[in-house]
C-alpha positions in Angstrom: 16.9 18.3 -3.5 16.9 17.6 -7.4 19.3 16.1 -9.7 20.1 17.4 -13.2 19.7 15.8 -16.5 21.0 16.0 -19.7 17.7 16.7 -21.7 16.0 20.2 -21.4 13.0 20.9 -19.6 9.7 21.4 -21.9 8.3 24.9 -20.9 3.9 24.6 -21.4 1.4 27.1 -20.6 1.7 27.3 -16.2 5.2 26.3 -16.2 6.9 28.0 -13.5 9.7 30.9 -14.9 11.7 30.9 -11.7 12.0 27.0 -12.1 12.4 26.7 -15.6 15.6 29.8 -15.5 16.7 27.4 -12.3 16.5 24.8 -14.3 18.5 25.8 -17.5 21.4 27.7 -15.2 22.0 23.7 -13.9 21.7 22.2 -17.2 24.7 25.5 -18.5 26.3 24.7 -15.8 26.9 21.0 -16.3 29.0 20.1 -19.8 28.8 16.0 -20.1 27.5 14.3 -23.2 26.8 15.3 -26.8 23.1 16.2 -25.2 23.9 19.1 -23.0 26.3 20.3 -25.2 24.0 20.9 -27.9 20.9 21.8 -24.8 24.2 24.6 -24.2 24.5 25.9 -28.5 21.3 26.4 -28.3 20.4 29.1 -25.8 20.9 32.6 -27.0 24.0 34.3 -26.6 22.5 37.2 -24.6 21.3 34.5 -21.7 24.3 31.8 -22.4 26.6 31.5 -19.1 30.1 30.7 -19.7 31.4 27.9 -17.1 34.5 29.9 -15.1 37.6 28.7 -16.2 39.0 25.6 -13.8 42.9 25.1 -13.0 41.6 21.0 -13.2 41.5 20.0 -16.6 40.2 16.3 -17.1 43.3 13.9 -17.7 43.4 10.7 -19.8 46.5 9.0 -19.1 48.0 5.7 -17.9 47.3 4.2 -15.0 48.9 1.6 -12.8 49.4 -0.4 -9.5 51.9 1.3 -7.5 55.3 -0.3 -8.5 53.9 -0.4 -11.7 53.5 -3.9 -12.0 50.0 -4.5 -14.2 52.1 -3.1 -17.2 54.6 -6.0 -17.2 51.6 -8.4 -16.6 49.2 -7.4 -19.0 52.0 -6.8 -21.6 52.8 -10.9 -20.4 49.5 -12.7 -21.0 49.9 -10.5 -24.5 52.7 -12.4 -25.5 51.4 -15.3 -23.9 48.4 -15.4 -26.3 50.2 -14.4 -29.3 52.9 -17.2 -28.8 50.1 -19.8 -28.3 47.6 -18.9 -30.7 49.0 -21.7 -33.2 49.4 -24.7 -30.5 45.6 -23.9 -27.7 42.2 -23.8 -29.5 40.5 -20.1 -29.6 38.1 -21.2 -27.3 40.3 -21.3 -24.4 41.9 -17.9 -24.9 39.2 -16.0 -25.6 39.3 -14.9 -21.9 42.6 -13.8 -22.0 42.2 -12.0 -24.9 39.1 -10.0 -24.0 40.6 -8.9 -20.8 43.4 -7.9 -22.7 41.1 -5.6 -24.8 39.5 -4.4 -21.7 42.5 -3.3 -20.3 43.9 -2.0 -23.5 40.8 0.2 -23.6 40.5 0.7 -19.9 44.0 2.6 -20.2 42.8 5.0 -22.8 40.6 6.4 -20.6 40.5 8.9 -17.8 42.5 7.3 -14.9 41.2 10.1 -12.7 37.3 8.4 -12.1 36.4 5.3 -10.5 33.1 3.7 -12.1 31.5 1.9 -9.1 28.7 -0.3 -9.9 25.4 -0.6 -7.0 24.0 -4.1 -8.0 21.5 -6.2 -6.5 18.5 -8.6 -6.1 15.0 -7.1 -6.5 13.8 -5.4 -3.5 17.1 -5.1 -1.7 17.2 -1.1 -1.8 20.2 -0.4 -3.9 18.5 2.1 -5.6 18.0 3.8 -2.4 21.5 3.5 -1.6 22.6 5.0 -4.9 19.8 8.2 -4.1 21.4 8.6 -0.5 25.0 8.7 -2.2 24.2 11.0 -4.5 22.3 13.2 -2.2 19.3 13.6 -5.0 16.7 11.1 -5.9 18.5 10.4 -9.2 17.2 6.5 -9.3 13.2 5.9 -8.9 12.1 3.8 -6.3 9.1 2.4 -5.2 6.9 -1.2 -4.8 6.3 -1.9 -8.3 9.1 -4.7 -9.1 11.7 -4.5 -11.4 11.6 -0.6 -11.0 15.0 0.2 -12.5 14.8 -1.4 -16.3 18.3 0.4 -17.5 21.7 1.3 -16.1 21.7 5.0 -14.3 25.3 7.0 -13.6 26.1 9.7 -11.6 29.4 11.5 -12.2 31.1 14.3 -9.6 33.2 15.8 -11.5 33.5 15.9 -15.4 35.5 14.2 -18.5 33.8 10.9 -17.7 31.8 10.6 -20.9 34.2 8.2 -22.6 33.6 5.5 -19.1 30.6 6.0 -20.0 30.1 5.5 -24.0 32.2 2.5 -22.9 29.4 1.4 -20.8 26.9 2.1 -23.3 24.9 4.2 -21.1 22.9 6.5 -23.2 23.1 10.5 -22.6 19.1 10.7 -21.0 20.4 8.8 -17.9 23.5 10.3 -16.9 23.0 12.8 -13.8 25.2 14.9 -11.6 24.6 15.6 -8.2 23.1 19.2 -7.9 26.0 21.7 -6.9 27.2 22.7 -4.2 25.4 20.2 -1.9 27.0 18.5 1.5 27.0 15.5 -0.1 29.4 16.6 -3.4 32.4 16.8 -1.1 35.9 16.8 -2.4 36.7 13.2 -1.4 33.9 11.7 -4.0 35.5 13.9 -6.9 35.9 11.5 -9.5 33.4 9.0 -8.4 31.6 7.9 -11.4 28.1 5.7 -9.3 26.3 3.3 -11.9 22.8 1.9 -10.8 21.6 -1.5 -12.2 19.1 -3.3 -13.0 18.1 -6.3 -10.8 20.4 -9.3 -11.4 17.8 -11.4 -10.6 14.7 -9.7 -12.8 12.5 -12.1 -14.5 13.3 -10.0 -17.5 16.2 -11.6 -19.5 17.4 -8.1 -21.2 18.0 -6.7 -17.6 20.5 -9.5 -16.1 22.5 -9.2 -19.5 23.1 -5.5 -18.4 24.2 -6.5 -15.5 26.8 -8.9 -16.7 27.7 -6.7 -19.4 28.1 -3.5 -17.1 29.5 -5.9 -14.0 32.6 -7.3 -16.2 33.6 -3.3 -16.8 33.4 -1.3 -14.1 36.1 -0.7 -11.3 34.6 -1.5 -8.3 31.2 -2.9 -7.2 29.0 -2.6 -4.1 26.7 -5.6 -3.8 23.5 -4.6 -1.5 21.8 -7.5 0.0 19.0 -7.5 2.7 18.2 -9.9 5.4 15.6 -12.2 3.3 18.0 -12.7 0.0 21.7 -12.5 1.2 22.4 -16.1 0.8 20.7 -16.2 -1.6 22.3 -19.5 -4.3 22.0 -17.2 -7.1 23.8 -13.9 -6.0 26.8 -16.4 -4.8 27.0 -19.1 -7.4 26.9 -16.7 -10.1 29.1 -13.6 -9.2 30.3 -13.5 -5.9 32.1 -17.2 -6.2 33.1 -16.5 -9.7 34.5 -12.9 -8.8 36.2 -14.0 -5.8 39.3 -12.9 -6.8 38.0 -9.4 -7.2 37.6 -9.1 -3.2 39.4 -5.6 -2.6 37.3 -3.7 -5.4 33.9 -5.4 -3.7 31.5 -3.6 -1.3 29.0 -6.3 0.2 26.5 -3.8 2.2 23.6 -5.8 4.1 21.0 -2.8 3.9 17.5 -2.5 6.0 18.8 -3.5 9.3 16.4 -1.3 10.4 14.0 -3.8 10.0 16.2 -6.2 12.0 15.3 -5.7 15.8 18.4 -6.1 18.6 21.6 -7.8 18.1 20.2 -9.2 15.1 21.9 -7.5 12.7 25.2 -8.8 14.0 24.5 -12.1 13.6 23.2 -11.4 10.0 26.6 -9.8 9.1 28.7 -12.7 10.9 26.5 -15.4 8.5 27.3 -13.3 5.6 30.7 -13.4 6.3 30.9 -16.9 6.2 29.1 -17.6 3.1 31.7 -15.1 1.4 34.5 -17.0 3.2 33.0 -20.8 1.8 32.1 -18.7 -1.6 36.1 -17.7 -1.5 36.1 -14.5 -0.9 38.8 -12.9 1.3 37.1 -10.4 3.7 38.9 -7.2 4.9 39.3 -7.2 8.6 42.1 -5.9 10.8 43.9 -3.7 7.5 44.2 -7.2 5.7 42.9 -6.7 1.7 39.8 -7.9 0.5 36.1 -7.6 0.4 34.5 -4.9 2.3 31.5 -6.3 4.1 29.2 -3.4 6.2 25.7 -2.7 7.5 23.9 -0.2 6.7 20.1 1.4 6.0 20.0 3.2 3.4 16.5 4.6 4.3 17.1 5.9 7.2 20.7 6.8 6.5 22.7 5.2 9.2 26.0 3.6 7.9 25.8 5.1 4.9 28.3 8.3 5.8 31.0 5.8 6.6 30.3 3.9 3.4 30.9 7.2 1.4 34.3 7.9 3.5 35.0 4.7 2.1 33.9 5.3 -1.3 35.8 8.2 -0.7 39.3 7.0 0.2 39.2 4.4 -2.8 38.8 7.6 -5.6 41.5 9.3 -4.4 43.7 6.3 -4.4 42.8 6.0 -8.2 43.9 2.8 -7.9 40.3 0.7 -8.2 40.7 0.5 -12.2 44.3 -1.6 -11.9 43.2 -3.9 -9.2 40.3 -4.2 -11.1 42.5 -5.3 -14.1 45.1 -7.3 -12.1 42.2 -9.5 -11.0 40.9 -9.8 -14.4 44.3 -11.2 -15.7 44.8 -13.5 -12.5 41.4 -14.8 -13.2 42.3 -15.4 -16.7 45.3 -16.8 -15.9 43.5 -19.0 -13.6 41.6 -20.4 -16.4 44.8 -20.9 -18.2 46.7 -22.8 -15.8 45.5 -26.3 -16.9 47.3 -25.5 -20.3 50.0 -23.9 -19.2 51.6 -25.6 -15.8 53.2 -29.0 -16.1 53.3 -31.9 -14.0 57.4 -32.1 -12.7 59.9 -31.3 -15.3 59.0 -32.3 -18.6 61.9 -31.9 -21.4 63.9 -34.5 -23.0 66.8 -35.9 -20.6 70.1 -37.1 -21.8 69.0 -40.4 -21.7 65.8 -40.2 -23.6 68.0 -38.9 -26.2 70.3 -41.8 -25.7 67.9 -44.5 -26.1 66.5 -42.8 -29.3 69.7 -43.1 -30.9 70.2 -46.8 -29.5 66.8 -47.6 -31.0 67.6 -46.2 -34.3 70.5 -47.8 -34.7 69.6 -51.1 -33.8 66.9 -50.1 -36.6 69.6 -49.7 -39.0 71.4 -53.1 -38.0 74.2 -50.9 -37.1 76.0 -53.7 -34.7 75.5 -56.3 -37.2 77.3 -53.9 -39.9 80.3 -53.5 -37.3 80.0 -57.3 -37.1 80.5 -57.8 -40.6 82.7 -55.8 -41.0 84.8 -57.3 -38.7 84.4 -60.9 -40.3 85.3 -59.2 -43.7 88.1 -57.6 -42.3 89.9 -61.5 -41.5 88.1 -63.2 -44.4 90.4 -60.7 -46.6 93.3 -61.2 -43.7 92.4 -65.2 -44.7 92.6 -65.0 -48.3 96.0 -63.3 -48.4 97.6 -65.3 -45.6 96.0 -68.3 -45.9 96.8 -71.7 -47.5 96.0 -72.1 -50.7 95.0 -75.9 -50.7 92.6 -74.7 -47.8 91.5 -72.0 -50.2 91.4 -73.9 -53.2 89.0 -76.7 -50.7 86.4 -73.5 -49.6 85.7 -72.6 -53.4 84.7 -76.3 -53.8 82.7 -77.4 -51.1 80.9 -74.1 -51.5 80.3 -74.6 -55.3 79.2 -78.0 -54.4 76.9 -76.7 -51.8 74.8 -74.8 -54.6 71.1 -76.3 -54.6 70.1 -74.7 -57.9 67.3 -71.9 -58.3 65.3 -72.3 -55.5 68.2 -71.6 -53.3 68.6 -68.4 -55.3 65.3 -67.5 -55.2 65.2 -67.8 -51.8 68.0 -65.6 -51.2 67.1 -63.0 -53.8 64.1 -62.3 -52.5 63.0 -59.6 -51.0 63.2 -59.9 -47.0 59.5 -58.5 -46.4 59.1 -59.6 -42.6 62.7 -57.7 -42.3 61.8 -55.1 -44.0 58.5 -54.6 -41.8 60.3 -55.2 -38.4 62.8 -52.5 -39.4 60.2 -49.9 -40.6 58.4 -50.5 -37.1 61.5 -50.3 -35.0 61.6 -46.7 -36.4 58.2 -46.1 -35.4 58.8 -47.3 -32.4 61.9 -45.3 -31.4 60.2 -42.6 -32.6 57.2 -43.1 -30.2 58.8 -44.0 -27.6 60.9 -40.4 -27.9 57.3 -38.7 -28.1 55.8 -40.2 -24.9 58.9 -39.2 -22.7 59.3 -35.6 -24.3 55.4 -35.2 -23.8 55.1 -37.1 -20.3 54.2 -34.4 -17.8 53.0 -31.8 -20.8 49.6 -30.3 -20.7 47.5 -31.9 -23.4 48.1 -29.1 -26.0 51.4 -29.3 -25.9 51.9 -32.9 -25.6 49.8 -33.0 -28.9 52.5 -30.9 -30.3 55.3 -32.6 -29.2 54.1 -35.7 -30.6 53.1 -33.5 -34.1 56.2 -33.0 -34.3 57.6 -36.7 -34.2 55.9 -38.0 -36.2 55.9 -35.3 -38.9 59.5 -35.2 -38.5 59.2 -39.2 -38.6 57.8 -39.4 -42.4 60.6 -40.5 -44.8 63.0 -41.9 -41.7 63.5 -45.1 -43.0 64.3 -44.0 -46.6 67.1 -41.4 -45.4 68.3 -44.1 -42.7 68.6 -46.3 -46.2 70.4 -43.2 -47.7 72.8 -43.0 -45.0 73.7 -46.2 -44.5 74.5 -46.9 -48.4 76.7 -43.5 -48.1 78.3 -44.4 -44.8 78.9 -47.6 -46.7 80.5 -46.9 -49.6 83.0 -44.7 -47.2 83.7 -47.4 -45.1 84.9 -50.1 -47.5 81.4 -51.6 -48.3 78.4 -53.6 -46.4 75.2 -53.7 -47.7 72.1 -53.8 -45.6 68.3 -54.9 -45.9 66.0 -52.2 -46.5 64.5 -50.1 -43.2 61.4 -49.9 -45.2 62.2 -47.0 -47.7 60.2 -46.9 -50.7 61.5 -48.6 -53.9 64.3 -50.2 -52.1 65.7 -53.9 -53.6 66.6 -56.9 -51.5 69.9 -55.8 -50.2 71.3 -52.5 -49.9 75.4 -51.8 -50.7 78.2 -49.4 -50.5 79.6 -50.2 -53.9 77.9 -51.3 -57.1 75.1 -53.6 -57.3 76.3 -57.3 -55.6 76.3 -60.4 -57.6 74.1 -63.1 -57.2 77.2 -65.6 -56.7 78.3 -63.4 -54.5 74.7 -63.0 -52.5 73.9 -66.7 -52.7 77.9 -67.6 -51.1 77.2 -65.5 -48.4 74.1 -66.8 -47.4 75.2 -70.8 -47.3 77.2 -69.6 -44.8 80.9 -70.5 -45.8 83.4 -67.5 -44.6 81.2 -64.8 -46.0 78.0 -65.7 -43.7 74.8 -63.7 -42.8 74.5 -61.6 -39.7 71.1 -61.2 -38.8 70.2 -57.7 -36.2 67.3 -56.0 -35.6 65.0 -57.6 -38.3 67.7 -56.7 -40.9 70.1 -58.7 -43.0 73.5 -57.9 -43.3 75.8 -59.3 -46.0 79.4 -58.3 -47.4 79.0 -56.4 -50.4 80.8 -57.4 -53.9 81.5 -56.4 -56.8 79.5 -57.7 -59.6 83.0 -59.1 -61.1 83.3 -61.0 -57.8 85.9 -58.2 -56.3 85.2 -56.2 -53.4 83.0 -53.0 -53.8 85.9 -51.5 -51.4 88.9 -52.9 -49.8 90.2 -52.6 -45.7 93.2 -51.2 -45.0 95.7 -53.6 -45.0 98.0 -53.7 -42.1 102.0 -53.2 -43.0 102.7 -57.0 -42.0 100.6 -58.2 -44.6 103.3 -58.3 -47.3 106.0 -60.3 -45.1 102.7 -62.5 -44.0 101.9 -63.0 -47.6 105.8 -63.5 -48.6 106.0 -65.9 -46.3 102.9 -68.2 -47.1 104.2 -68.2 -50.7 107.5 -69.5 -49.0 105.9 -72.3 -47.2 103.5 -73.1 -50.3 106.9 -73.2 -52.4 108.9 -75.6 -50.0 105.6 -78.0 -50.0 106.0 -78.1 -53.9 109.9 -77.9 -53.6 109.6 -80.9 -51.2 106.9 -82.6 -53.5 108.9 -82.3 -56.7 112.4 -84.0 -55.0 110.2 -86.4 -53.8 109.2 -87.8 -57.5 112.1 -86.9 -58.9 113.3 -89.7 -56.8 110.6 -91.7 -57.3 111.0 -91.9 -60.9 114.7 -92.3 -60.7 115.9 -89.1 -62.0 117.5 -87.9 -58.2 119.5 -89.9 -55.9 117.4 -91.7 -53.4 117.4 -89.5 -49.9 114.2 -89.0 -48.3 115.2 -87.2 -45.4 116.1 -83.8 -46.7 112.5 -83.4 -49.3 110.5 -84.8 -46.8 111.5 -82.3 -44.3 111.2 -79.6 -47.0 107.9 -80.9 -47.7 106.7 -81.2 -44.0 108.0 -77.6 -43.2 106.0 -76.5 -46.0 102.9 -78.5 -44.7 103.4 -77.2 -41.1 104.1 -73.4 -42.0 101.9 -73.3 -44.0 98.9 -73.5 -41.5 100.7 -71.4 -38.9 101.8 -69.3 -41.2 97.8 -68.7 -41.4 96.6 -68.8 -38.1 98.9 -66.7 -36.6 98.0 -64.1 -39.2 94.3 -64.7 -37.9 95.5 -64.1 -34.5 97.5 -60.9 -35.2 94.1 -59.6 -37.5 91.9 -59.4 -34.8 92.8 -56.7 -33.3 92.0 -54.7 -36.4 89.5 -56.4 -37.4 87.8 -55.8 -34.1 88.7 -52.1 -34.8 87.7 -51.7 -38.2 84.2 -53.3 -37.7 83.3 -50.9 -33.9 84.8 -48.5 -36.7 81.9 -48.8 -39.2 79.2 -49.8 -36.3 80.3 -46.1 -34.5 80.2 -44.5 -38.4 76.6 -45.8 -39.1 75.4 -45.1 -35.4 76.4 -41.4 -35.7 74.9 -41.5 -39.4 71.5 -42.5 -37.8 71.8 -40.3 -35.0 72.2 -37.4 -36.8 69.6 -38.0 -39.3 67.0 -39.2 -36.2 68.6 -35.8 -34.6 67.6 -33.6 -37.8 64.3 -35.0 -38.4 62.6 -36.1 -35.0 64.7 -34.7 -32.2 65.5 -30.8 -32.8 61.7 -30.6 -34.1 60.6 -32.0 -30.7 63.3 -29.9 -28.7 61.8 -26.4 -30.4 58.5 -27.1 -29.3 59.8 -28.1 -25.6 61.7 -24.6 -25.8 58.6 -22.8 -27.4 56.6 -24.8 -24.4 59.6 -23.3 -21.3 59.0 -19.4 -23.7 55.1 -19.6 -23.1 55.8 -20.9 -19.7 58.1 -18.2 -18.6 55.6 -15.4 -20.0 52.8 -17.2 -17.2 55.6 -16.9 -15.1 55.4 -13.8 -15.5 51.9 -13.0 -15.6 51.5 -14.5 -12.0 54.3 -14.0 -9.9 53.8 -10.4 -10.3 50.2 -10.5 -9.0 49.2 -8.0 -6.8 45.6 -9.5 -5.7 46.1 -13.3 -6.2 46.8 -15.1 -2.7 
């Protein structure tokens, strides 16, 4: 029995005319490939025989697994790669991109054909098995090694030219079984069998061809012999990496005719053990997995069983989808370290609150609230205090001015405060990034940290600007810098602070200076001594001021009355003026103390409100510049994680 090739035979002198006519007729019956069509077109019109019309035309249609799971998985993988290109290096996504390209190429080709490769080591008998399945001596066999130097294909039906072009098998190496042979039965219609060179060939080009074709075929028949079935090259380079492709893998123990007695069963059991160690599932008792069987291609024992199994695989027309599904599984397994996180990463409410709390500490929100509270109470003291005590405080503050050294010390830029504040902001951003990136895969953790660092650029300056705006609305509290460029020694919510007011605040009288988070907080005053903004006054302040004025008038009236009696202007009588004066002297401090006690509640609320405003301003700035970009990166990770889950959950081959 002979096989049909796609090239015309040379008719030299002495050629048998009957054989030539038979060969020409066989060539005219096969029309698969450009060379074959040219050979047919070259025949004379009176000799050319047209093929009878066939009801079954080659079909090229989209394929898929039962239930249509492959299409959604491929789409999810494509979306996954598209969403990840800006975050993950191209080398990591290269295999997934190759799988997508191969899936797209295979879906454009015939779904009615199944491409099965026959692979094996040198001397394993794969070419002999290939010929036995084809029913014709298509592939050369012999003792010379290597015998097969290029892939040879045998197609049982028409319409496989696109698949063979994809495998880069030239027309001169494409064969067909002899029409009408018993081996070309109905079950194998649609089979494309490819004989590969030796995978352990000494020629590097042969091994490269094996690797290239194995990445493109739908199923593989691995032919092993009793001597090399445990070869490390076969298991480590091919079977172990392709363990996920078990459902489209046949492992055939050939040359069992050389094994005596029960030795074939023992070798077959050991082969199954090795496959199990490779992680390849073996299909037994109806379970999906690799088909493991023993046969002799030379004697034909077991070849019919293999042909029957191939027929079932071809008729199911699911090998291509199973192969691509396994490729998607393998690509997803390689991508797992860059998509699957440890635990449940993300920004919790606690992390957000800690971040805003650190920013508030960096801008001195608590100290600003305390300073605002003291400013409110000082205003109450000025409005309701005795004039004599206020005069004494002014005198003491002027006596404590120590000259230019103290002035230079007060006005000097607080460099250590500035450094501490900037460090606090950076520390807050760094801790937030660490919390958000905890448990994330390395590429996404890096993306989160970069988003936080990029958002933190200019954050100290933005916090200073917001604090100034907040102070202007709140009535004036000036702060030291958080590290902004071009900032002065102190920032004020109103006009620039005057020299006298800063020194007075520094000397610790009623003004005082508050320290918080490495920042200096002082009440803001206008350049003319007036406040940049006055805290709101309660309704009882006018009455308190009137009462304090009355006490002062009583003191003055009683004193003048006593003085008039001393100089003789009035009649003697010390009790009444003394009582008036005593009432004024005791009533003034009493009114001041009462106003101070009454002002504690409003002053505390005013300070808390000032602190709240600054905290909200700092939190809003940190949210816009840091929290939102970090949350966006985490949302992007969750989106690609959902795509990755869609790729893996719909798997029908992974176990």
